mmCIF entry with sequence, helices, sheets and N, C-alpha, C, O atoms, coordinates in Angstrom:
data_MODEL
# 
_entry.id   MODEL 
# 
_entity.id                         1 
_entity.type                       polymer 
_entity.pdbx_number_of_molecules   1 
# 
_entity_poly.entity_id                      1 
_entity_poly.type                           'polypeptide(L)' 
_entity_poly.nstd_linkage                   no 
_entity_poly.nstd_monomer                   no 
_entity_poly.pdbx_seq_one_letter_code       MRPNIDIPWSIHGRVKDHAECNDMNLTEAYCDVLERGLKDVETPD 
_entity_poly.pdbx_seq_one_letter_code_can   MRPNIDIPWSIHGRVKDHAECNDMNLTEAYCDVLERGLKDVETPD 
_entity_poly.pdbx_strand_id                 A 
# 
loop_
_entity_poly_seq.entity_id 
_entity_poly_seq.num 
_entity_poly_seq.mon_id 
_entity_poly_seq.hetero 
1 1  MET n 
1 2  ARG n 
1 3  PRO n 
1 4  ASN n 
1 5  ILE n 
1 6  ASP n 
1 7  ILE n 
1 8  PRO n 
1 9  TRP n 
1 10 SER n 
1 11 ILE n 
1 12 HIS n 
1 13 GLY n 
1 14 ARG n 
1 15 VAL n 
1 16 LYS n 
1 17 ASP n 
1 18 HIS n 
1 19 ALA n 
1 20 GLU n 
1 21 CYS n 
1 22 ASN n 
1 23 ASP n 
1 24 MET n 
1 25 ASN n 
1 26 LEU n 
1 27 THR n 
1 28 GLU n 
1 29 ALA n 
1 30 TYR n 
1 31 CYS n 
1 32 ASP n 
1 33 VAL n 
1 34 LEU n 
1 35 GLU n 
1 36 ARG n 
1 37 GLY n 
1 38 LEU n 
1 39 LYS n 
1 40 ASP n 
1 41 VAL n 
1 42 GLU n 
1 43 THR n 
1 44 PRO n 
1 45 ASP n 
# 
_struct_asym.id          A 
_struct_asym.entity_id   1 
# 
loop_
_struct_conf.conf_type_id 
_struct_conf.id 
_struct_conf.pdbx_PDB_helix_id 
_struct_conf.beg_label_comp_id 
_struct_conf.beg_label_asym_id 
_struct_conf.beg_label_seq_id 
_struct_conf.pdbx_beg_PDB_ins_code 
_struct_conf.end_label_comp_id 
_struct_conf.end_label_asym_id 
_struct_conf.end_label_seq_id 
_struct_conf.pdbx_end_PDB_ins_code 
_struct_conf.beg_auth_comp_id 
_struct_conf.beg_auth_asym_id 
_struct_conf.beg_auth_seq_id 
_struct_conf.end_auth_comp_id 
_struct_conf.end_auth_asym_id 
_struct_conf.end_auth_seq_id 
_struct_conf.pdbx_PDB_helix_class 
_struct_conf.details 
_struct_conf.pdbx_PDB_helix_length 
HELX_P HELX_P1 AA1 TRP A 9  ? CYS A 21 ? TRP A 9  CYS A 21 1 ? 13 
HELX_P HELX_P2 AA2 LEU A 26 ? GLU A 42 ? LEU A 26 GLU A 42 1 ? 17 
# 
_struct_conf_type.id          HELX_P 
_struct_conf_type.criteria    ? 
_struct_conf_type.reference   ? 
# 
loop_
_atom_site.group_PDB 
_atom_site.id 
_atom_site.type_symbol 
_atom_site.label_atom_id 
_atom_site.label_alt_id 
_atom_site.label_comp_id 
_atom_site.label_asym_id 
_atom_site.label_entity_id 
_atom_site.label_seq_id 
_atom_site.pdbx_PDB_ins_code 
_atom_site.Cartn_x 
_atom_site.Cartn_y 
_atom_site.Cartn_z 
_atom_site.occupancy 
_atom_site.B_iso_or_equiv 
_atom_site.pdbx_formal_charge 
_atom_site.auth_seq_id 
_atom_site.auth_comp_id 
_atom_site.auth_asym_id 
_atom_site.auth_atom_id 
_atom_site.pdbx_PDB_model_num 
ATOM 1   N N  . MET A 1 1  ? 87.174  62.846 120.277 1.00 0.00 ? 1  MET A N  1 
ATOM 2   C CA . MET A 1 1  ? 87.772  62.170 119.147 1.00 0.00 ? 1  MET A CA 1 
ATOM 3   C C  . MET A 1 1  ? 89.253  61.927 119.454 1.00 0.00 ? 1  MET A C  1 
ATOM 4   O O  . MET A 1 1  ? 89.936  62.808 119.978 1.00 0.00 ? 1  MET A O  1 
ATOM 5   N N  . ARG A 1 2  ? 89.730  60.765 119.133 1.00 0.00 ? 2  ARG A N  1 
ATOM 6   C CA . ARG A 1 2  ? 91.132  60.417 119.376 1.00 0.00 ? 2  ARG A CA 1 
ATOM 7   C C  . ARG A 1 2  ? 91.994  60.872 118.209 1.00 0.00 ? 2  ARG A C  1 
ATOM 8   O O  . ARG A 1 2  ? 91.584  60.798 117.051 1.00 0.00 ? 2  ARG A O  1 
ATOM 9   N N  . PRO A 1 3  ? 93.180  61.340 118.527 1.00 0.00 ? 3  PRO A N  1 
ATOM 10  C CA . PRO A 1 3  ? 94.083  61.739 117.434 1.00 0.00 ? 3  PRO A CA 1 
ATOM 11  C C  . PRO A 1 3  ? 94.613  60.515 116.690 1.00 0.00 ? 3  PRO A C  1 
ATOM 12  O O  . PRO A 1 3  ? 94.792  59.442 117.265 1.00 0.00 ? 3  PRO A O  1 
ATOM 13  N N  . ASN A 1 4  ? 94.854  60.706 115.424 1.00 0.00 ? 4  ASN A N  1 
ATOM 14  C CA . ASN A 1 4  ? 95.436  59.640 114.617 1.00 0.00 ? 4  ASN A CA 1 
ATOM 15  C C  . ASN A 1 4  ? 96.947  59.865 114.617 1.00 0.00 ? 4  ASN A C  1 
ATOM 16  O O  . ASN A 1 4  ? 97.460  60.690 113.860 1.00 0.00 ? 4  ASN A O  1 
ATOM 17  N N  . ILE A 1 5  ? 97.648  59.128 115.469 1.00 0.00 ? 5  ILE A N  1 
ATOM 18  C CA . ILE A 1 5  ? 99.096  59.300 115.588 1.00 0.00 ? 5  ILE A CA 1 
ATOM 19  C C  . ILE A 1 5  ? 99.782  57.953 115.403 1.00 0.00 ? 5  ILE A C  1 
ATOM 20  O O  . ILE A 1 5  ? 99.190  56.897 115.628 1.00 0.00 ? 5  ILE A O  1 
ATOM 21  N N  . ASP A 1 6  ? 101.029 58.013 114.993 1.00 0.00 ? 6  ASP A N  1 
ATOM 22  C CA . ASP A 1 6  ? 101.839 56.804 114.861 1.00 0.00 ? 6  ASP A CA 1 
ATOM 23  C C  . ASP A 1 6  ? 102.611 56.602 116.159 1.00 0.00 ? 6  ASP A C  1 
ATOM 24  O O  . ASP A 1 6  ? 103.362 57.478 116.590 1.00 0.00 ? 6  ASP A O  1 
ATOM 25  N N  . ILE A 1 7  ? 102.420 55.452 116.770 1.00 0.00 ? 7  ILE A N  1 
ATOM 26  C CA . ILE A 1 7  ? 103.139 55.107 117.994 1.00 0.00 ? 7  ILE A CA 1 
ATOM 27  C C  . ILE A 1 7  ? 104.060 53.946 117.658 1.00 0.00 ? 7  ILE A C  1 
ATOM 28  O O  . ILE A 1 7  ? 103.606 52.923 117.145 1.00 0.00 ? 7  ILE A O  1 
ATOM 29  N N  . PRO A 1 8  ? 105.354 54.093 117.943 1.00 0.00 ? 8  PRO A N  1 
ATOM 30  C CA . PRO A 1 8  ? 106.281 52.999 117.651 1.00 0.00 ? 8  PRO A CA 1 
ATOM 31  C C  . PRO A 1 8  ? 105.857 51.708 118.359 1.00 0.00 ? 8  PRO A C  1 
ATOM 32  O O  . PRO A 1 8  ? 105.347 51.737 119.479 1.00 0.00 ? 8  PRO A O  1 
ATOM 33  N N  . TRP A 1 9  ? 106.077 50.588 117.689 1.00 0.00 ? 9  TRP A N  1 
ATOM 34  C CA . TRP A 1 9  ? 105.701 49.302 118.260 1.00 0.00 ? 9  TRP A CA 1 
ATOM 35  C C  . TRP A 1 9  ? 106.406 49.032 119.579 1.00 0.00 ? 9  TRP A C  1 
ATOM 36  O O  . TRP A 1 9  ? 105.856 48.352 120.446 1.00 0.00 ? 9  TRP A O  1 
ATOM 37  N N  . SER A 1 10 ? 107.617 49.555 119.742 1.00 0.00 ? 10 SER A N  1 
ATOM 38  C CA . SER A 1 10 ? 108.338 49.331 120.998 1.00 0.00 ? 10 SER A CA 1 
ATOM 39  C C  . SER A 1 10 ? 107.622 50.003 122.169 1.00 0.00 ? 10 SER A C  1 
ATOM 40  O O  . SER A 1 10 ? 107.571 49.443 123.265 1.00 0.00 ? 10 SER A O  1 
ATOM 41  N N  . ILE A 1 11 ? 107.071 51.191 121.949 1.00 0.00 ? 11 ILE A N  1 
ATOM 42  C CA . ILE A 1 11 ? 106.329 51.883 123.001 1.00 0.00 ? 11 ILE A CA 1 
ATOM 43  C C  . ILE A 1 11 ? 104.998 51.176 123.246 1.00 0.00 ? 11 ILE A C  1 
ATOM 44  O O  . ILE A 1 11 ? 104.597 50.986 124.394 1.00 0.00 ? 11 ILE A O  1 
ATOM 45  N N  . HIS A 1 12 ? 104.324 50.794 122.189 1.00 0.00 ? 12 HIS A N  1 
ATOM 46  C CA . HIS A 1 12 ? 103.056 50.074 122.335 1.00 0.00 ? 12 HIS A CA 1 
ATOM 47  C C  . HIS A 1 12 ? 103.273 48.796 123.154 1.00 0.00 ? 12 HIS A C  1 
ATOM 48  O O  . HIS A 1 12 ? 102.449 48.453 124.002 1.00 0.00 ? 12 HIS A O  1 
ATOM 49  N N  . GLY A 1 13 ? 104.356 48.112 122.905 1.00 0.00 ? 13 GLY A N  1 
ATOM 50  C CA . GLY A 1 13 ? 104.658 46.894 123.657 1.00 0.00 ? 13 GLY A CA 1 
ATOM 51  C C  . GLY A 1 13 ? 104.869 47.170 125.132 1.00 0.00 ? 13 GLY A C  1 
ATOM 52  O O  . GLY A 1 13 ? 104.442 46.392 125.985 1.00 0.00 ? 13 GLY A O  1 
ATOM 53  N N  . ARG A 1 14 ? 105.527 48.277 125.433 1.00 0.00 ? 14 ARG A N  1 
ATOM 54  C CA . ARG A 1 14 ? 105.755 48.638 126.838 1.00 0.00 ? 14 ARG A CA 1 
ATOM 55  C C  . ARG A 1 14 ? 104.444 48.983 127.533 1.00 0.00 ? 14 ARG A C  1 
ATOM 56  O O  . ARG A 1 14 ? 104.241 48.623 128.693 1.00 0.00 ? 14 ARG A O  1 
ATOM 57  N N  . VAL A 1 15 ? 103.547 49.686 126.824 1.00 0.00 ? 15 VAL A N  1 
ATOM 58  C CA . VAL A 1 15 ? 102.238 50.011 127.406 1.00 0.00 ? 15 VAL A CA 1 
ATOM 59  C C  . VAL A 1 15 ? 101.431 48.723 127.597 1.00 0.00 ? 15 VAL A C  1 
ATOM 60  O O  . VAL A 1 15 ? 100.742 48.566 128.605 1.00 0.00 ? 15 VAL A O  1 
ATOM 61  N N  . LYS A 1 16 ? 101.513 47.822 126.651 1.00 0.00 ? 16 LYS A N  1 
ATOM 62  C CA . LYS A 1 16 ? 100.813 46.539 126.765 1.00 0.00 ? 16 LYS A CA 1 
ATOM 63  C C  . LYS A 1 16 ? 101.330 45.748 127.966 1.00 0.00 ? 16 LYS A C  1 
ATOM 64  O O  . LYS A 1 16 ? 100.542 45.150 128.698 1.00 0.00 ? 16 LYS A O  1 
ATOM 65  N N  . ASP A 1 17 ? 102.648 45.741 128.173 1.00 0.00 ? 17 ASP A N  1 
ATOM 66  C CA . ASP A 1 17 ? 103.229 45.081 129.347 1.00 0.00 ? 17 ASP A CA 1 
ATOM 67  C C  . ASP A 1 17 ? 102.734 45.738 130.632 1.00 0.00 ? 17 ASP A C  1 
ATOM 68  O O  . ASP A 1 17 ? 102.419 45.050 131.603 1.00 0.00 ? 17 ASP A O  1 
ATOM 69  N N  . HIS A 1 18 ? 102.666 47.070 130.639 1.00 0.00 ? 18 HIS A N  1 
ATOM 70  C CA . HIS A 1 18 ? 102.165 47.814 131.795 1.00 0.00 ? 18 HIS A CA 1 
ATOM 71  C C  . HIS A 1 18 ? 100.725 47.397 132.098 1.00 0.00 ? 18 HIS A C  1 
ATOM 72  O O  . HIS A 1 18 ? 100.360 47.211 133.259 1.00 0.00 ? 18 HIS A O  1 
ATOM 73  N N  . ALA A 1 19 ? 99.917  47.254 131.063 1.00 0.00 ? 19 ALA A N  1 
ATOM 74  C CA . ALA A 1 19 ? 98.527  46.837 131.234 1.00 0.00 ? 19 ALA A CA 1 
ATOM 75  C C  . ALA A 1 19 ? 98.448  45.444 131.863 1.00 0.00 ? 19 ALA A C  1 
ATOM 76  O O  . ALA A 1 19 ? 97.679  45.222 132.798 1.00 0.00 ? 19 ALA A O  1 
ATOM 77  N N  . GLU A 1 20 ? 99.231  44.528 131.355 1.00 0.00 ? 20 GLU A N  1 
ATOM 78  C CA . GLU A 1 20 ? 99.197  43.156 131.862 1.00 0.00 ? 20 GLU A CA 1 
ATOM 79  C C  . GLU A 1 20 ? 99.683  43.073 133.304 1.00 0.00 ? 20 GLU A C  1 
ATOM 80  O O  . GLU A 1 20 ? 99.115  42.334 134.108 1.00 0.00 ? 20 GLU A O  1 
ATOM 81  N N  . CYS A 1 21 ? 100.725 43.823 133.635 1.00 0.00 ? 21 CYS A N  1 
ATOM 82  C CA . CYS A 1 21 ? 101.283 43.786 134.992 1.00 0.00 ? 21 CYS A CA 1 
ATOM 83  C C  . CYS A 1 21 ? 100.363 44.430 136.017 1.00 0.00 ? 21 CYS A C  1 
ATOM 84  O O  . CYS A 1 21 ? 100.431 44.104 137.202 1.00 0.00 ? 21 CYS A O  1 
ATOM 85  N N  . ASN A 1 22 ? 99.504  45.340 135.574 1.00 0.00 ? 22 ASN A N  1 
ATOM 86  C CA . ASN A 1 22 ? 98.646  46.079 136.496 1.00 0.00 ? 22 ASN A CA 1 
ATOM 87  C C  . ASN A 1 22 ? 97.171  45.745 136.331 1.00 0.00 ? 22 ASN A C  1 
ATOM 88  O O  . ASN A 1 22 ? 96.306  46.492 136.790 1.00 0.00 ? 22 ASN A O  1 
ATOM 89  N N  . ASP A 1 23 ? 96.881  44.620 135.673 1.00 0.00 ? 23 ASP A N  1 
ATOM 90  C CA . ASP A 1 23 ? 95.509  44.139 135.485 1.00 0.00 ? 23 ASP A CA 1 
ATOM 91  C C  . ASP A 1 23 ? 94.604  45.238 134.922 1.00 0.00 ? 23 ASP A C  1 
ATOM 92  O O  . ASP A 1 23 ? 93.537  45.523 135.466 1.00 0.00 ? 23 ASP A O  1 
ATOM 93  N N  . MET A 1 24 ? 95.058  45.854 133.808 1.00 0.00 ? 24 MET A N  1 
ATOM 94  C CA . MET A 1 24 ? 94.305  46.907 133.134 1.00 0.00 ? 24 MET A CA 1 
ATOM 95  C C  . MET A 1 24 ? 94.037  46.468 131.706 1.00 0.00 ? 24 MET A C  1 
ATOM 96  O O  . MET A 1 24 ? 94.725  45.599 131.171 1.00 0.00 ? 24 MET A O  1 
ATOM 97  N N  . ASN A 1 25 ? 93.022  47.085 131.089 1.00 0.00 ? 25 ASN A N  1 
ATOM 98  C CA . ASN A 1 25 ? 92.894  46.885 129.654 1.00 0.00 ? 25 ASN A CA 1 
ATOM 99  C C  . ASN A 1 25 ? 93.796  47.911 128.968 1.00 0.00 ? 25 ASN A C  1 
ATOM 100 O O  . ASN A 1 25 ? 94.345  48.794 129.628 1.00 0.00 ? 25 ASN A O  1 
ATOM 101 N N  . LEU A 1 26 ? 93.947  47.801 127.690 1.00 0.00 ? 26 LEU A N  1 
ATOM 102 C CA . LEU A 1 26 ? 94.896  48.646 126.965 1.00 0.00 ? 26 LEU A CA 1 
ATOM 103 C C  . LEU A 1 26 ? 94.523  50.129 127.027 1.00 0.00 ? 26 LEU A C  1 
ATOM 104 O O  . LEU A 1 26 ? 95.404  50.981 127.135 1.00 0.00 ? 26 LEU A O  1 
ATOM 105 N N  . THR A 1 27 ? 93.247  50.440 126.961 1.00 0.00 ? 27 THR A N  1 
ATOM 106 C CA . THR A 1 27 ? 92.810  51.834 127.045 1.00 0.00 ? 27 THR A CA 1 
ATOM 107 C C  . THR A 1 27 ? 93.164  52.424 128.401 1.00 0.00 ? 27 THR A C  1 
ATOM 108 O O  . THR A 1 27 ? 93.667  53.544 128.486 1.00 0.00 ? 27 THR A O  1 
ATOM 109 N N  . GLU A 1 28 ? 92.901  51.669 129.460 1.00 0.00 ? 28 GLU A N  1 
ATOM 110 C CA . GLU A 1 28 ? 93.246  52.148 130.809 1.00 0.00 ? 28 GLU A CA 1 
ATOM 111 C C  . GLU A 1 28 ? 94.748  52.372 130.937 1.00 0.00 ? 28 GLU A C  1 
ATOM 112 O O  . GLU A 1 28 ? 95.184  53.348 131.547 1.00 0.00 ? 28 GLU A O  1 
ATOM 113 N N  . ALA A 1 29 ? 95.530  51.476 130.368 1.00 0.00 ? 29 ALA A N  1 
ATOM 114 C CA . ALA A 1 29 ? 96.983  51.592 130.460 1.00 0.00 ? 29 ALA A CA 1 
ATOM 115 C C  . ALA A 1 29 ? 97.486  52.830 129.711 1.00 0.00 ? 29 ALA A C  1 
ATOM 116 O O  . ALA A 1 29 ? 98.339  53.556 130.220 1.00 0.00 ? 29 ALA A O  1 
ATOM 117 N N  . TYR A 1 30 ? 96.963  53.071 128.514 1.00 0.00 ? 30 TYR A N  1 
ATOM 118 C CA . TYR A 1 30 ? 97.369  54.269 127.772 1.00 0.00 ? 30 TYR A CA 1 
ATOM 119 C C  . TYR A 1 30 ? 96.990  55.532 128.540 1.00 0.00 ? 30 TYR A C  1 
ATOM 120 O O  . TYR A 1 30 ? 97.787  56.466 128.621 1.00 0.00 ? 30 TYR A O  1 
ATOM 121 N N  . CYS A 1 31 ? 95.790  55.570 129.102 1.00 0.00 ? 31 CYS A N  1 
ATOM 122 C CA . CYS A 1 31 ? 95.368  56.737 129.886 1.00 0.00 ? 31 CYS A CA 1 
ATOM 123 C C  . CYS A 1 31 ? 96.282  56.937 131.091 1.00 0.00 ? 31 CYS A C  1 
ATOM 124 O O  . CYS A 1 31 ? 96.677  58.064 131.391 1.00 0.00 ? 31 CYS A O  1 
ATOM 125 N N  . ASP A 1 32 ? 96.615  55.863 131.773 1.00 0.00 ? 32 ASP A N  1 
ATOM 126 C CA . ASP A 1 32 ? 97.492  55.939 132.944 1.00 0.00 ? 32 ASP A CA 1 
ATOM 127 C C  . ASP A 1 32 ? 98.863  56.490 132.560 1.00 0.00 ? 32 ASP A C  1 
ATOM 128 O O  . ASP A 1 32 ? 99.383  57.396 133.211 1.00 0.00 ? 32 ASP A O  1 
ATOM 129 N N  . VAL A 1 33 ? 99.436  55.939 131.506 1.00 0.00 ? 33 VAL A N  1 
ATOM 130 C CA . VAL A 1 33 ? 100.758 56.378 131.058 1.00 0.00 ? 33 VAL A CA 1 
ATOM 131 C C  . VAL A 1 33 ? 100.742 57.855 130.639 1.00 0.00 ? 33 VAL A C  1 
ATOM 132 O O  . VAL A 1 33 ? 101.646 58.615 130.985 1.00 0.00 ? 33 VAL A O  1 
ATOM 133 N N  . LEU A 1 34 ? 99.712  58.246 129.896 1.00 0.00 ? 34 LEU A N  1 
ATOM 134 C CA . LEU A 1 34 ? 99.621  59.640 129.444 1.00 0.00 ? 34 LEU A CA 1 
ATOM 135 C C  . LEU A 1 34 ? 99.414  60.599 130.618 1.00 0.00 ? 34 LEU A C  1 
ATOM 136 O O  . LEU A 1 34 ? 100.029 61.664 130.661 1.00 0.00 ? 34 LEU A O  1 
ATOM 137 N N  . GLU A 1 35 ? 98.558  60.230 131.563 1.00 0.00 ? 35 GLU A N  1 
ATOM 138 C CA . GLU A 1 35 ? 98.326  61.097 132.717 1.00 0.00 ? 35 GLU A CA 1 
ATOM 139 C C  . GLU A 1 35 ? 99.596  61.266 133.543 1.00 0.00 ? 35 GLU A C  1 
ATOM 140 O O  . GLU A 1 35 ? 99.915  62.374 133.974 1.00 0.00 ? 35 GLU A O  1 
ATOM 141 N N  . ARG A 1 36 ? 100.320 60.173 133.767 1.00 0.00 ? 36 ARG A N  1 
ATOM 142 C CA . ARG A 1 36 ? 101.583 60.262 134.526 1.00 0.00 ? 36 ARG A CA 1 
ATOM 143 C C  . ARG A 1 36 ? 102.602 61.119 133.785 1.00 0.00 ? 36 ARG A C  1 
ATOM 144 O O  . ARG A 1 36 ? 103.306 61.925 134.393 1.00 0.00 ? 36 ARG A O  1 
ATOM 145 N N  . GLY A 1 37 ? 102.675 60.940 132.485 1.00 0.00 ? 37 GLY A N  1 
ATOM 146 C CA . GLY A 1 37 ? 103.613 61.720 131.691 1.00 0.00 ? 37 GLY A CA 1 
ATOM 147 C C  . GLY A 1 37 ? 103.270 63.196 131.676 1.00 0.00 ? 37 GLY A C  1 
ATOM 148 O O  . GLY A 1 37 ? 104.161 64.044 131.737 1.00 0.00 ? 37 GLY A O  1 
ATOM 149 N N  . LEU A 1 38 ? 101.994 63.508 131.596 1.00 0.00 ? 38 LEU A N  1 
ATOM 150 C CA . LEU A 1 38 ? 101.575 64.917 131.614 1.00 0.00 ? 38 LEU A CA 1 
ATOM 151 C C  . LEU A 1 38 ? 101.916 65.568 132.934 1.00 0.00 ? 38 LEU A C  1 
ATOM 152 O O  . LEU A 1 38 ? 102.320 66.731 132.958 1.00 0.00 ? 38 LEU A O  1 
ATOM 153 N N  . LYS A 1 39 ? 101.764 64.850 134.037 1.00 0.00 ? 39 LYS A N  1 
ATOM 154 C CA . LYS A 1 39 ? 102.129 65.397 135.337 1.00 0.00 ? 39 LYS A CA 1 
ATOM 155 C C  . LYS A 1 39 ? 103.613 65.735 135.372 1.00 0.00 ? 39 LYS A C  1 
ATOM 156 O O  . LYS A 1 39 ? 103.999 66.779 135.898 1.00 0.00 ? 39 LYS A O  1 
ATOM 157 N N  . ASP A 1 40 ? 104.447 64.863 134.815 1.00 0.00 ? 40 ASP A N  1 
ATOM 158 C CA . ASP A 1 40 ? 105.894 65.120 134.777 1.00 0.00 ? 40 ASP A CA 1 
ATOM 159 C C  . ASP A 1 40 ? 106.225 66.324 133.912 1.00 0.00 ? 40 ASP A C  1 
ATOM 160 O O  . ASP A 1 40 ? 107.135 67.086 134.239 1.00 0.00 ? 40 ASP A O  1 
ATOM 161 N N  . VAL A 1 41 ? 105.508 66.507 132.824 1.00 0.00 ? 41 VAL A N  1 
ATOM 162 C CA . VAL A 1 41 ? 105.761 67.625 131.923 1.00 0.00 ? 41 VAL A CA 1 
ATOM 163 C C  . VAL A 1 41 ? 105.284 68.932 132.561 1.00 0.00 ? 41 VAL A C  1 
ATOM 164 O O  . VAL A 1 41 ? 105.948 69.963 132.453 1.00 0.00 ? 41 VAL A O  1 
ATOM 165 N N  . GLU A 1 42 ? 104.141 68.878 133.218 1.00 0.00 ? 42 GLU A N  1 
ATOM 166 C CA . GLU A 1 42 ? 103.566 70.077 133.817 1.00 0.00 ? 42 GLU A CA 1 
ATOM 167 C C  . GLU A 1 42 ? 104.332 70.519 135.060 1.00 0.00 ? 42 GLU A C  1 
ATOM 168 O O  . GLU A 1 42 ? 104.414 71.715 135.341 1.00 0.00 ? 42 GLU A O  1 
ATOM 169 N N  . THR A 1 43 ? 104.885 69.584 135.796 1.00 0.00 ? 43 THR A N  1 
ATOM 170 C CA . THR A 1 43 ? 105.630 69.917 137.021 1.00 0.00 ? 43 THR A CA 1 
ATOM 171 C C  . THR A 1 43 ? 106.980 69.210 137.013 1.00 0.00 ? 43 THR A C  1 
ATOM 172 O O  . THR A 1 43 ? 107.195 68.265 137.772 1.00 0.00 ? 43 THR A O  1 
ATOM 173 N N  . PRO A 1 44 ? 107.884 69.665 136.156 1.00 0.00 ? 44 PRO A N  1 
ATOM 174 C CA . PRO A 1 44 ? 109.204 69.008 136.096 1.00 0.00 ? 44 PRO A CA 1 
ATOM 175 C C  . PRO A 1 44 ? 109.975 69.206 137.393 1.00 0.00 ? 44 PRO A C  1 
ATOM 176 O O  . PRO A 1 44 ? 109.813 70.213 138.083 1.00 0.00 ? 44 PRO A O  1 
ATOM 177 N N  . ASP A 1 45 ? 110.810 68.236 137.708 1.00 0.00 ? 45 ASP A N  1 
ATOM 178 C CA . ASP A 1 45 ? 111.638 68.308 138.927 1.00 0.00 ? 45 ASP A CA 1 
ATOM 179 C C  . ASP A 1 45 ? 112.749 69.311 138.799 1.00 0.00 ? 45 ASP A C  1 
ATOM 180 O O  . ASP A 1 45 ? 113.530 69.489 139.734 1.00 0.00 ? 45 ASP A O  1 
# 
């Protein structure tokens, strides 16, 4: 089940741009962004 969260339109727009630039659908782009972000949080520099 997906969480019901509010995402600012500015962030949604950036994820949408990421999807278009990388030939992904929106779900794939959100998953990609979240996975990359989690890696940064789990292993900070």
